[in-house]
C-alpha positions as MATLAB code, in Angstrom:
seq = 'MGVMPLHSVGGIFVFFSSFLIFLTPNCNAGNILVYPLDGSHWINMEILLKELHTKGHNISVIRGSTSWYIPEKSPLYTSITVEMDRDVKDFFGEFIQDQMKVHREGPSLLTFFKLTKNFLSFIAQAHTLWSDAASQIFENPELIKRFIESRYDLVITDPGIGPGVVLAKYLKLPLVLNVRWITSGEGHFVMAPSPLSYIPVIPGSGLTDKMDFIQRIKNIFFYSLIWFQERFMVGGQYEAMCDKYIEGGCDIVSLLQDADIWLFRSDFVFDFPRPTMPNVVYIGGFQCKPAQPLPADLEDFVQSAGEHGVIVMTLGTLVNALPEEVVNEIASVFAKMPQKVIWKHRGKRPSTLGNNTLMMDWMPQKDLLGHPQIKAFIAHGGTNGVQEAIYYGVPVLGIPLFFDQYDNLLRLQERGGAKIIQLHEINGHSFEKGIREVLYKDSYRQNIQRLSRLHQDQPMPPMDQASFWIEYVIRHKGAPHLRTEAYRMPWYSYHCLDVLLFLMTSVAVVLYSVFAVFRFFFCRRGLN';
ca = [
     -64.926   -9.187  -15.238;
     -64.922   -5.593  -13.143;
     -63.059   -2.598  -14.563;
     -60.314   -2.087  -12.223;
     -60.412    1.323  -10.157;
     -58.482    4.383  -11.788;
     -56.456    4.768   -8.057;
     -55.405    1.391   -8.288;
     -54.144    1.651  -12.245;
     -52.245    4.949  -10.961;
     -50.684    2.820   -8.217;
     -49.449   -0.267  -10.213;
     -48.027    2.186  -12.822;
     -46.192    4.003   -9.816;
     -44.783    0.393   -8.812;
     -43.564   -0.141  -11.982;
     -42.124    2.789  -12.574;
     -39.881    2.885   -9.441;
     -39.024   -1.095  -10.174;
     -37.678    0.589  -13.707;
     -35.612    3.322  -12.121;
     -34.604    1.170   -9.525;
     -33.008   -1.105  -12.277;
     -31.694    1.602  -14.341;
     -27.860    2.257  -14.554;
     -26.778    5.457  -12.396;
     -26.728    8.176  -14.882;
     -23.457    9.379  -13.184;
     -22.050    6.092  -14.007;
     -18.736    6.455  -14.966;
     -16.161    5.342  -17.447;
     -12.371    4.319  -15.872;
      -9.509    2.625  -17.040;
      -7.870    0.806  -14.325;
      -3.850    0.495  -14.610;
      -3.212   -1.900  -11.886;
      -0.193   -3.767  -10.359;
       0.252   -7.719   -9.794;
       0.380   -9.502   -6.687;
      -1.235   -8.814   -3.616;
      -1.702   -5.252   -4.787;
      -4.241   -6.571   -6.776;
      -6.426   -8.243   -4.162;
      -6.522   -4.068   -2.887;
      -7.519   -3.195   -6.175;
     -10.250   -6.302   -7.085;
     -12.217   -5.092   -3.944;
     -11.963   -1.704   -4.677;
     -13.655   -2.598   -8.586;
     -15.974   -4.812   -6.812;
     -17.883   -1.803   -5.127;
     -17.516    0.588   -8.574;
     -18.899   -2.365  -10.210;
     -22.103   -2.360   -7.925;
     -22.470    1.591   -8.551;
     -22.858    0.788  -11.662;
     -19.332    2.198  -13.143;
     -17.555    0.845  -16.656;
     -14.545   -0.603  -15.642;
     -11.438   -1.071  -18.228;
      -8.578   -2.934  -16.881;
      -5.172   -3.318  -18.303;
      -3.279   -6.477  -17.087;
       0.329   -8.212  -18.166;
      -0.278  -11.315  -20.924;
       1.574  -13.474  -17.554;
      -0.518  -11.556  -15.319;
      -0.145  -13.731  -11.846;
      -3.577  -12.490  -10.004;
      -5.810  -10.435  -12.841;
      -8.050  -12.671  -15.110;
      -8.074  -11.742  -18.572;
     -12.373  -12.775  -18.133;
     -14.093  -11.383  -15.128;
     -17.868  -10.327  -14.615;
     -16.526   -6.591  -13.098;
     -14.058   -5.446  -15.791;
     -12.851   -5.453  -19.474;
      -9.502   -6.261  -19.939;
      -6.769   -5.194  -22.444;
      -3.870   -7.755  -22.112;
      -0.486   -6.772  -23.371;
       2.332   -8.531  -23.543;
       4.988   -9.021  -20.875;
       8.559  -10.684  -21.709;
       8.687  -13.139  -18.163;
       5.930  -14.794  -15.673;
       5.197  -12.383  -12.836;
       4.798  -14.795  -10.469;
       8.208  -16.627  -11.363;
       9.933  -13.209  -11.068;
       8.722  -12.216   -7.658;
       9.200  -15.875   -6.665;
      12.684  -15.583   -7.053;
      13.612  -12.684   -5.592;
      11.761  -13.630   -2.292;
      14.016  -16.804   -2.361;
      17.171  -14.931   -2.719;
      15.812  -12.952   -0.097;
      14.929  -15.203    2.592;
      18.396  -16.936    1.707;
      20.217  -13.686    2.965;
      18.391  -13.107    5.387;
      18.740  -16.358    7.459;
      22.532  -15.076    7.234;
      21.703  -13.192   10.154;
      22.120   -9.125   10.927;
      25.916   -8.143    9.655;
      26.872   -5.103    7.416;
      27.635   -7.828    4.722;
      24.222   -9.279    5.424;
      22.443   -5.146    4.565;
      24.900   -4.711    1.370;
      23.701   -7.984   -0.031;
      19.893   -7.260    1.051;
      20.267   -3.704   -0.868;
      22.207   -4.692   -3.790;
      19.453   -7.606   -4.574;
      16.596   -4.824   -3.627;
      17.891   -2.096   -5.659;
      18.547   -4.782   -8.622;
      14.970   -6.491   -8.055;
      13.595   -3.116   -8.435;
      15.309   -1.759  -11.467;
      14.605   -5.519  -12.762;
      10.567   -5.144  -12.625;
      10.215   -1.433  -13.762;
      11.771   -2.343  -16.925;
       9.788   -4.784  -17.226;
       6.408   -3.115  -16.496;
       7.861    0.064  -18.789;
       8.520   -2.652  -22.146;
       4.960   -3.584  -21.863;
       3.585   -0.300  -21.353;
       5.558    0.888  -24.249;
       3.148   -1.572  -26.356;
       0.667    0.509  -25.701;
       2.124    3.995  -26.566;
       3.382    2.328  -30.275;
      -0.417    0.658  -30.905;
      -2.602    3.035  -33.013;
      -5.271    1.199  -32.450;
      -4.733    0.523  -28.632;
      -4.687    4.603  -28.159;
      -7.387    5.440  -30.626;
      -9.646    2.584  -29.095;
      -8.493    4.375  -25.689;
      -9.496    8.399  -27.002;
     -13.024    6.871  -28.582;
     -13.739    5.498  -25.304;
     -13.910    8.819  -23.653;
     -12.667    7.550  -20.310;
     -13.515    9.774  -17.261;
     -10.360    8.813  -15.174;
      -7.763    6.586  -14.574;
      -7.141    4.577  -11.315;
      -3.461    3.129  -10.843;
      -1.528    1.689   -8.486;
       1.912    4.008   -8.124;
       4.024    0.932   -7.011;
       4.447    1.117  -11.045;
       4.648    4.366  -12.823;
       2.981    3.392  -16.999;
      -0.686    3.957  -15.466;
       0.717    7.591  -14.402;
       2.134    8.233  -17.444;
      -0.984    7.199  -19.693;
      -2.920    9.243  -17.615;
      -0.959   12.439  -18.987;
      -1.140   11.181  -22.188;
      -4.543   10.596  -22.585;
      -4.795   13.929  -20.505;
      -7.471   12.500  -17.832;
      -7.449   13.044  -14.264;
      -5.903   10.632  -12.232;
      -6.789    8.841   -9.029;
      -3.637    6.467   -6.895;
      -4.693    3.461   -5.235;
      -1.682    3.495   -3.182;
       0.614    2.527   -0.245;
       3.938    2.935   -1.756;
       5.087    4.316   -5.170;
       8.024    4.032   -7.540;
      10.427    4.623   -4.578;
       9.181    4.272   -1.180;
       6.314    5.344    0.782;
       3.805    7.607   -1.190;
       3.630   10.521    1.226;
       7.050   11.848    0.446;
       6.835   13.027   -2.760;
       3.973   15.333   -1.927;
       3.508   15.950    1.520;
       6.334   17.918    3.890;
       7.999   14.814    5.685;
      10.783   15.986    8.334;
      13.489   13.220    8.643;
      13.386   14.426   12.342;
      10.416   12.478   12.702;
       8.983   10.584   10.120;
      10.796    7.193    9.498;
      11.890    6.420    5.739;
      10.005    3.278    5.061;
      10.787    0.592    3.633;
      13.601   -0.151    5.497;
      14.655    2.177    8.124;
      13.463    0.257   11.207;
      12.247    3.268   12.814;
       9.740    4.863   14.610;
       8.534    8.600   15.332;
      10.926    9.009   17.958;
      14.278    9.227   17.305;
      17.666   10.225   18.857;
      20.493   11.105   16.978;
      22.111    8.392   15.638;
      18.560    7.243   14.678;
      17.857   10.115   12.586;
      21.550    9.828   10.829;
      20.309    6.290    9.484;
      16.832    8.096    9.008;
      18.806   10.683    6.909;
      21.037    7.598    5.335;
      17.834    5.686    4.354;
      16.402    8.427    2.669;
      19.362    8.958    0.631;
      19.021    5.231   -0.404;
      15.493    6.253   -1.610;
      16.289    8.992   -3.692;
      19.077    7.398   -5.116;
      16.805    4.509   -6.506;
      14.073    7.467   -7.592;
      17.008    9.221   -9.107;
      19.489    6.322  -11.434;
      17.589    3.236  -10.743;
      13.742    4.052  -11.739;
      13.226    7.167  -12.709;
      15.118    7.112  -15.700;
      13.263    4.847  -17.334;
       9.862    6.716  -17.103;
      11.480    9.689  -17.621;
      12.687    8.227  -21.307;
       8.957    7.385  -22.079;
       7.884   10.512  -20.953;
      10.486   12.237  -23.303;
       9.247    9.655  -26.019;
       5.503   10.012  -25.795;
       4.304   12.960  -23.586;
       5.154   16.407  -25.552;
       6.872   19.063  -23.189;
       8.369   16.096  -21.149;
       7.805   14.902  -17.702;
       9.476   12.819  -14.871;
       7.316   10.710  -12.741;
       7.733   12.702   -9.139;
       6.041   15.200  -11.200;
       3.280   13.292  -12.434;
       2.220   11.629   -9.169;
       2.526   15.364   -7.836;
       0.045   16.042  -10.144;
      -2.660   13.347   -9.013;
      -5.894   14.352   -8.534;
      -6.875   12.206   -5.174;
      -4.463    9.677   -3.562;
      -6.476    6.908   -2.113;
      -4.113    5.886    0.931;
      -4.415    2.289    2.024;
      -3.266    3.640    5.757;
      -4.736    5.432    8.316;
      -3.218    6.731   11.842;
      -4.263    4.133   14.087;
      -1.738    2.243   12.206;
       0.775    4.768   10.926;
       2.494    7.255   12.940;
       0.997   10.939   12.804;
       2.403   12.759   10.291;
       1.589   15.758    7.590;
      -0.654   15.570    4.820;
      -2.471   17.029    2.104;
      -5.907   18.125    1.417;
      -6.427   15.221   -1.636;
      -5.301   12.464    0.059;
      -7.869   10.378    1.508;
      -6.925    7.496    3.928;
      -8.515    4.480    3.225;
      -6.725    1.634    5.811;
      -8.624   -1.406    6.337;
     -11.479   -0.316    3.330;
     -10.903   -4.384    2.492;
     -12.307   -5.334    5.856;
     -16.219   -6.496    6.536;
     -18.086   -7.882    9.396;
     -16.763  -11.926    9.232;
     -19.010  -14.546    7.255;
     -20.012  -17.967    8.718;
     -17.097  -20.444    8.020;
     -17.469  -23.575    5.581;
     -19.184  -26.535    8.028;
     -15.858  -28.906    8.293;
     -13.769  -25.757    9.573;
     -16.389  -24.350   11.700;
     -16.270  -28.185   13.432;
     -12.437  -27.836   13.489;
     -12.494  -24.224   15.007;
     -15.084  -25.470   17.816;
     -13.213  -28.482   18.523;
     -10.460  -25.981   20.439;
     -13.054  -25.358   23.250;
     -11.292  -22.804   25.614;
      -8.184  -22.918   24.739;
      -9.048  -21.280   20.943;
      -7.459  -21.143   17.522;
      -4.025  -20.018   16.113;
      -4.440  -18.866   12.285;
      -0.627  -18.782   10.385;
       0.065  -17.496    7.352;
       3.091  -15.723    5.894;
       0.983  -14.328    3.091;
       1.143  -15.496   -1.033;
       4.380  -14.080   -2.241;
       5.766  -17.390    0.276;
       5.949  -20.825   -0.981;
       7.902  -22.239    2.532;
       9.888  -21.560    4.681;
      13.303  -23.004    5.258;
      12.392  -27.225    6.086;
      14.389  -26.858    9.154;
      12.388  -23.707   10.047;
       8.819  -25.600    9.463;
       9.812  -28.418   11.086;
      10.483  -25.943   14.504;
       7.414  -24.249   14.241;
       5.442  -27.990   13.895;
       6.704  -29.001   16.926;
       5.866  -26.180   18.656;
       2.298  -25.697   17.722;
       2.039  -30.096   18.191;
       2.834  -29.031   22.043;
       0.316  -26.667   22.438;
      -3.512  -26.713   23.794;
      -4.567  -24.543   21.255;
      -6.029  -25.618   17.497;
      -3.904  -24.564   14.818;
      -4.901  -23.422   11.151;
      -1.495  -22.775    9.056;
      -1.933  -21.646    5.408;
       1.346  -23.574    3.905;
       2.258  -24.918    0.276;
       5.279  -26.886    1.006;
       6.436  -29.821    2.024;
       4.732  -31.013    4.783;
       6.724  -31.596    8.001;
       7.487  -34.645    9.584;
       6.765  -32.900   13.067;
       3.377  -32.020   12.584;
       0.791  -32.218   15.191;
      -2.641  -33.441   15.604;
      -4.184  -29.645   16.512;
      -2.382  -28.299   13.263;
      -4.477  -28.427   10.120;
      -2.509  -27.316    6.902;
      -4.348  -25.738    4.258;
      -3.434  -24.727    0.496;
      -5.889  -21.368    1.096;
      -7.672  -20.125    4.097;
     -10.444  -17.529    4.195;
      -8.231  -15.078    6.247;
     -10.568  -12.343    7.204;
     -13.591  -14.599    8.023;
     -11.140  -16.660   10.508;
      -9.324  -13.870   11.776;
     -13.097  -12.320   12.845;
     -14.105  -15.347   14.850;
     -14.364  -15.564   18.355;
     -12.305  -18.792   19.085;
      -9.003  -16.968   16.866;
      -6.526  -16.186   19.783;
      -3.457  -15.201   17.932;
      -2.067  -14.778   14.269;
       1.185  -15.277   13.328;
       1.780  -13.212   10.096;
       4.569  -11.667    7.708;
       3.024   -8.143    7.789;
       1.900   -7.564    5.024;
      -0.426   -4.135    4.626;
      -3.318   -6.551    4.105;
      -2.781   -9.016    7.019;
      -1.908   -6.037    9.638;
      -4.540   -3.560    8.971;
      -7.003   -7.017    8.929;
      -5.720   -7.896   12.340;
      -6.334   -4.585   13.673;
      -9.933   -4.468   12.488;
     -10.909   -7.896   13.994;
      -8.695   -7.239   16.780;
      -6.466  -10.284   16.839;
      -3.173  -10.001   18.459;
      -0.082  -10.697   15.836;
       3.096  -12.700   15.983;
       5.052  -11.288   13.537;
       7.780  -13.012   10.915;
       8.526  -10.129    8.568;
      10.206  -11.068    5.408;
      11.145   -8.382    2.862;
       9.605   -5.049    1.515;
       7.634   -3.337    3.857;
       7.094   -5.876    6.434;
       9.404   -5.085    9.596;
       7.851   -1.521    9.038;
       4.390   -2.571    9.485;
       5.054   -4.607   11.808;
       6.828   -2.371   13.957;
       3.955    0.163   13.840;
       1.678   -2.192   15.465;
       4.320   -3.710   18.245;
       5.340    0.098   19.255;
       1.300   -0.054   20.160;
       1.590   -3.333   22.020;
      -0.812   -5.350   20.062;
       2.391   -7.427   18.103;
       5.539   -8.991   18.988;
       7.939   -9.362   16.379;
      10.348  -12.335   15.315;
      13.343  -11.864   13.358;
      13.796  -14.780   10.389;
      17.348  -15.538   11.682;
      16.048  -15.548   15.189;
      13.725  -18.195   14.735;
      14.019  -21.588   16.551;
      11.980  -23.724   18.271;
      12.717  -21.804   21.901;
      12.377  -18.179   20.326;
       8.935  -19.215   18.979;
       7.521  -20.943   21.432;
       8.473  -18.033   23.759;
       6.972  -16.079   21.222;
       3.930  -17.242   20.405;
       3.238  -17.934   24.292;
       3.572  -14.152   24.916;
       1.258  -13.286   22.536;
      -1.233  -15.914   23.891;
      -1.306  -15.461   27.761;
      -0.014  -11.812   28.067;
      -3.111  -10.175   28.243;
      -1.782   -6.287   27.642;
      -1.531   -7.699   23.407;
      -5.300   -8.126   23.512;
      -6.508   -5.173   25.309;
      -3.996   -3.032   23.007;
      -5.343   -4.807   20.037;
      -8.823   -4.500   20.642;
      -8.327   -0.862   21.761;
      -7.040   -0.023   18.308;
      -9.914   -1.933   16.532;
     -12.380    0.511   18.483;
     -10.434    3.328   16.830;
     -10.560    2.135   13.737;
     -14.179    1.362   13.361;
     -15.079    4.842   15.179;
     -15.080    6.941   11.804;
     -17.687    8.913   10.151;
     -17.877    7.209    7.259;
     -16.212    3.674    6.591;
     -13.017    3.474    4.653;
     -15.089    2.037    1.154;
     -17.569    4.603    0.998;
     -14.592    7.469    1.255;
     -13.120    5.700   -1.299;
     -15.778    5.214   -4.106;
     -17.298    9.039   -3.119;
     -13.911   10.854   -3.890;
     -13.491    8.459   -7.041;
     -17.122    9.646   -8.366;
     -16.604   13.433   -7.109;
     -13.541   13.039   -9.927;
     -15.722   12.230  -12.232;
     -18.289   14.386  -11.497;
     -16.253   17.279  -11.264;
     -13.586   16.188  -13.627;
     -10.952   16.034  -11.608;
      -9.289   18.166   -8.407;
      -7.117   20.387   -9.260;
      -8.474   22.838   -6.167;
      -7.042   20.172   -4.176;
      -3.547   20.596   -4.994;
      -1.131   22.571   -3.479;
       1.407   24.951   -5.983;
       4.111   24.015   -3.900;
       5.273   21.199   -6.765;
       5.687   24.254   -9.129;
       7.941   25.417   -7.537;
      11.938   25.075   -7.995;
      13.479   23.440   -4.375;
      15.158   26.774   -3.827;
      12.146   28.532   -3.567;
      10.065   25.534   -1.442;
      12.581   25.904    1.095;
      13.011   29.916    0.881;
      16.428   29.780    0.449;
      16.228   32.898   -2.358;
      14.434   34.498    0.312;
      17.406   34.020    2.945;
      19.928   34.582    0.740;
      18.275   37.731   -0.247;
      17.524   38.834    3.793;
      20.887   37.833    4.630;
      22.615   40.252    1.601;
      20.834   42.621    2.286;
      21.553   42.777    5.934;
      25.438   42.381    5.019;
      24.628   45.210    2.914;
      23.377   47.225    5.418;
      25.963   46.433    7.827;
      28.611   46.958    5.492;
      27.097   50.366    4.659;
      27.045   51.674    8.421;
      30.222   50.530    8.783;
      31.268   52.476    5.622;
      30.252   55.496    6.756;
      31.127   55.715   10.135;
      34.687   54.583    8.863;
      34.456   57.534    6.410;
      33.608   59.667    9.377;
      36.298   58.598   11.791;
      38.861   58.743    9.200;
      38.013   62.107    8.509;
      38.130   63.101   12.198;
      41.703   61.334   12.314;
      43.055   63.318    9.277;
      41.544   66.985   11.155;
];
């Protein structure tokens, strides 16, 4: 056997060295503590965590013992479980069923008060539930010691609940928010200028950025409700937590304002234009990607629709069933249509169901919406579904149920890509009229596809932006240079009321002095 040439040995060495370097974890990988919100919010967070995991980051996730969506064991992260007094799924489910019953009563002042009362009560109970669970963390010296010894680089949290924000402050760690909602309403209102003359309050107001005088009064009213919710129903719980565990105390709004980066699950193809801040990164639709092939049996069903195409219907993960009479009327409308229908529905099978309708407990929603055979999407208006409809260019018939869903669908309707039917309006006639309009009026498809082109025409995909800014915070141990000092100013200084008062006083003093001088001289002349 001959001796291997030296240059060949060198080539093999370079090859294996490169291979080992490729397999070695990134030395810039971070140690990340995540405090998520359960339910559909976890779907977004998990997608982000998958991306961070592929980049070699070490992730720990705090979850409730009765968690609905967040598994205890995962290849993506190490879980830290805290005890909770109630089952999260049942807690949400009871509220949703109550709200749906009230919605069916139709629009009236009484209905509005019932919905508002139920919502405020739910919010207060939800934050109490999460605050009580979080207190177990602060009262557990071994767990706190573990957090400190883990030397985390940052905290990522969904500020729909406040404990993650408080914990980041306690551990003195940089904070990244994966956000659409904060503890009270939409996140921009506590960290960016938000003139109520053209920025609608969400959720609840049902307004656009074009408001007449009466609508501006309504907008201020809804802002007052949000303020009341934050000041008297939510803020006190977190203020008490801050007073107990944070030296010097704090409040939830100031902690949110002190966050390093806000990853907003929105963009200005979906939302109305508004003032923003340097530490806000818009990642709307970051969960979307090109559709994958459907399972063979589902593909066969979709293709069997021929030229008429397919309608997809889902009302999200929080709704087990619509009222039975509504379900039967919807099914009877579907049965008359030439399209095939794929309907995610977990309730009682309707007696009027046609042969053209496939009912499923679960479906690959994104892969279906990305299929060329899909002609319309009937949805409740959750943020995920609306942004997926934009990404894949599928027109929407919206049936909003609660929370922000009407406001989300309104944004799509204003841009010509959706039509809204209120829950109390649904019957066989209105539903059939709505779905036929969305299917056969070309403007809906043209408008939603235009929005899709705008959304996808970006210099960097939203997911890449999200991971870049998280790693940016890790590299630089925060991003305080992107935060404005406005948050540290008292309200009267922020609005320059002290300056205005000084100028008005100065002008008044000058005018009075001039008047006094003239009066003095005129009085002397009169005496002479």
